[in-house]
Every structure is written in structure tokens, then in C-alpha cells.
C-alpha positions in Angstrom: 7.0 -6.7 -15.5 5.9 -9.7 -13.4 2.2 -10.5 -13.3 0.2 -9.5 -10.3 -0.4 -12.6 -8.2 -3.7 -13.2 -6.4 -4.9 -15.7 -3.8 -8.6 -16.5 -3.9 -10.1 -18.1 -0.8 -13.7 -19.5 -0.9 -15.3 -22.9 -0.1 -17.6 -22.6 -3.1 -16.0 -23.6 -6.4 -18.6 -21.5 -8.4 -17.3 -18.4 -6.6 -13.7 -19.4 -7.2 -14.4 -20.0 -10.8 -16.0 -16.6 -11.3 -13.4 -14.6 -9.5 -10.6 -16.5 -11.2 -12.1 -15.8 -14.6 -12.4 -12.1 -13.9 -8.8 -11.8 -12.5 -7.4 -13.8 -15.4 -9.1 -11.6 -17.9 -7.5 -8.6 -16.0 -4.1 -10.2 -16.5 -3.6 -11.5 -12.9 -2.0 -14.9 -12.0 -4.3 -16.7 -9.5 -4.2 -19.5 -7.0 -7.3 -21.0 -5.4 -7.8 -22.1 -1.8 -10.8 -23.5 0.0 -9.6 -22.8 3.5 -7.8 -20.0 5.2 -5.4 -22.5 6.8 -4.2 -23.5 3.3 -3.1 -19.9 2.6 -1.2 -19.8 5.9 0.6 -23.0 5.0 2.1 -21.5 1.8 2.3 -17.8 2.5 5.9 -17.9 3.7 7.0 -19.6 0.5 4.7 -18.0 -2.1 4.1 -14.3 -2.4 0.8 -12.7 -3.3 0.0 -9.1 -4.3 -3.6 -9.4 -3.1 -5.7 -11.9 -1.2 -9.5 -12.1 -1.9 -11.3 -14.1 0.7 -14.8 -15.0 1.7 -15.7 -14.1 5.3 -17.4 -17.4 6.2 -15.0 -20.3 5.7 -14.6 -23.8 7.2 -12.1 -23.3 10.0 -10.7 -19.8 10.3 -12.9 -17.0 9.0 -11.7 -14.4 6.5 -11.2 -11.9 9.3 -9.2 -14.4 11.3 -7.0 -15.0 8.2 -6.5 -11.2 7.9 -5.5 -11.1 11.6 -3.1 -14.0 11.2 -1.4 -12.3 8.3 -1.0 -9.1 10.3 0.5 -11.1 13.2 3.2 -12.3 10.7 3.9 -8.7 9.7 2.3 -9.1 6.3 0.5 -6.1 4.9 -0.8 -7.8 1.7 -3.9 -6.0 0.4 -6.8 -8.1 1.6 -10.4 -8.0 0.1 -13.2 -9.5 2.1 -16.2 -10.9 0.3 -19.3 -12.0 2.2 -23.0 -12.7 1.8 -23.4 -11.9 5.5 -23.0 -8.2 4.9 -23.7 -5.6 7.4 -22.3 -2.1 8.1 -20.7 -3.3 11.3 -18.9 -6.1 9.5 -17.7 -3.8 6.8 -16.4 -1.3 9.4 -14.7 -4.1 11.4 -13.0 -5.4 8.3 -11.7 -2.0 7.4 -10.6 -1.2 10.9 -8.7 -4.5 11.0 -6.8 -3.5 7.8 -8.9 -4.8 4.9 -8.0 -3.2 1.6 -11.6 -3.4 0.4 -14.9 -5.0 1.1 -17.4 -6.5 -1.3 -20.9 -7.8 -0.7 -22.4 -10.9 -2.3 -23.9 -11.1 -4.9 -21.2 -9.0 -6.5 -20.8 -8.1 -10.2 -17.8 -8.3 -12.5 -17.2 -4.5 -12.3 -16.7 -4.6 -8.6 -13.9 -7.1 -8.9 -12.4 -5.1 -11.7 -12.6 -2.0 -9.6 -10.6 -3.7 -6.9 -8.0 -4.7 -9.4 -7.8 -1.1 -10.6 -7.4 0.2 -7.1 -4.6 -2.4 -6.5 -2.7 -1.3 -9.5 -3.0 2.4 -8.5 -1.7 1.4 -5.1 1.3 -0.4 -6.6 2.0 2.6 -8.9 1.9 5.0 -5.9 4.1 2.7 -3.8 6.7 2.6 -6.6 6.5 6.4 -6.8 7.0 6.7 -3.1 10.0 4.4 -3.2 11.5 6.5 -6.0 10.9 9.7 -4.0 12.5 8.2 -0.9 15.5 7.3 -3.0 15.7 10.8 -4.4 15.5 12.2 -0.8 18.4 10.0 0.2 20.5 11.0 -2.8 19.7 14.7 -2.2 20.7 14.5 1.5 24.0 12.8 0.6 24.7 15.5 -2.0 23.9 18.4 0.3 26.1 16.8 3.0 29.0 16.4 0.5 28.7 19.9 -0.9 28.1 22.0 2.2 27.9 20.0 5.4 26.1 21.6 8.3 26.9 25.1 7.2 25.5 24.8 3.7 22.7 27.2 4.5 23.4 29.9 7.2 20.9 29.5 10.1 20.6 33.3 10.3 19.3 33.7 6.8 16.4 36.2 6.9 13.0 34.7 6.2 12.4 36.9 3.2 15.4 35.2 1.5 13.6 32.1 0.4 16.2 29.2 0.2 14.6 28.0 -3.1 15.9 31.1 -5.0 18.7 30.3 -7.3 19.3 26.8 -6.0 17.8 23.9 -7.9 18.8 21.3 -5.3 17.0 23.1 -2.6 14.0 23.6 -4.9 13.9 19.8 -5.3 14.1 19.4 -1.5 11.2 21.6 -0.8 9.2 20.0 -3.7 9.9 16.7 -2.1 8.7 17.8 1.3 5.5 19.2 -0.3 4.9 15.9 -2.1 5.5 13.9 1.1 2.9 16.1 2.7 0.4 15.2 0.0 1.1 11.5 0.3 0.6 11.8 4.1 -2.7 13.6 3.6 -3.9 10.9 1.1 -3.0 8.3 3.7 -0.3 6.7 1.6 2.5 7.2 4.2 2.2 7.5 7.9 2.8 10.6 10.1 5.9 8.9 11.4 7.3 8.2 7.9 6.5 11.8 6.9 8.3 13.2 9.9 11.3 11.0 9.4 11.9 11.9 5.7 11.0 15.5 6.2 13.5 15.7 9.0 16.2 14.1 7.0 15.8 16.9 4.4 15.4 19.8 6.7 18.4 18.7 8.8 20.7 20.0 6.1 18.8 23.1 4.8 17.4 24.9 7.8 
């Protein structure tokens, strides 16, 4: 498996050194930047799994970097670090799509916690991708085996479609799991409706 790649943005070499050391110990590959503009110059050619940026930078601020990435359609997990911490700034960062927010002075465990959250996120996204693949395969199989009339629309409610049919059992389990992912905020309402609809189209 490829190493997780992190971009670190700060105008203080001491902060860069510290964060880089922690991330390296956690097994991440890092690249250092002193300005937000430097990240934007390479972001189309070099991919990052996470960006950790100071708020106050020469030129564009950390929040402006976050906005610039979003305008390019990039949803890279973004961690904002600042010594100018306030609740309002934290709320604004989250509302603008920040993955996490850390106040200076920070400790090693805070950075490690962010890395742990990132890995959990990657694992969940992989799980979601596998689930979507299974949904597509199931839909194709149901279409091939039964078409529109695979399950009679007049089936009484007491005759639960899961009974005696492992494929339908998987379908309803998939819908239940999609609902959990939506509740946890891992997929959007639109995505949930789309994939649920693709399942139910053939079985209700």
C-alpha cells in the first residue's frame, strides 16, 4: 500500500520540523511549503492525502487556501493550525470544509490523533467504494435473473422479501448499511437516495 502523503504549510521552519517529524514517525510521506501559493502551484501535478496548514501565512491565509482548493473541486482533508485561536475561527474553518482544527501550541498526540482520524476516513471510504460496487453487481444480477417482474408488486407486506432469498437479504442489508453511513455523515442524502433507489428499483 502506498504511503499517505501530507503537505505541511507554515512560514516557521520550527513548526514544519516538528510536524514533519511526527508525520514521518507515523509513516507518512511529507512535503513542506512556506506559502499557500506554493501548494497551489503543484497541487494539479502532485496529489496529497492531507494538507496541514497554518492559518496566518504570508500571502494567502490557510482559510483562503482551503477555499481555493474547493474552487478547484478538491476535497482533500484539510487541517488548520493557528495560534490565533477562537471559537469563531474554529467554527468558520469547519463550516468551510476543514477536516480538523488544532490550536497552537499543540502537542504530539493531537497530530497523531489527526493521522488516526485520516486513516479511519480512508478505511471507511474504501468500505463505501466496495459497498457501491456490490450494489452495482447486485442490481445487474437482479436485472439479469428477473427483470422488472422479479418480485411481484402485489406481494403482501407480511411476506418479507428477505425470506428464502439470499440476494434480497444482501440488498436490504446494503440499504441498512447505507443508512448508517448517511447518519454518520460519511455519504450525503443525495448519494444515499441514489444508491437506495437503484436497489429498490428491482425489488419493490
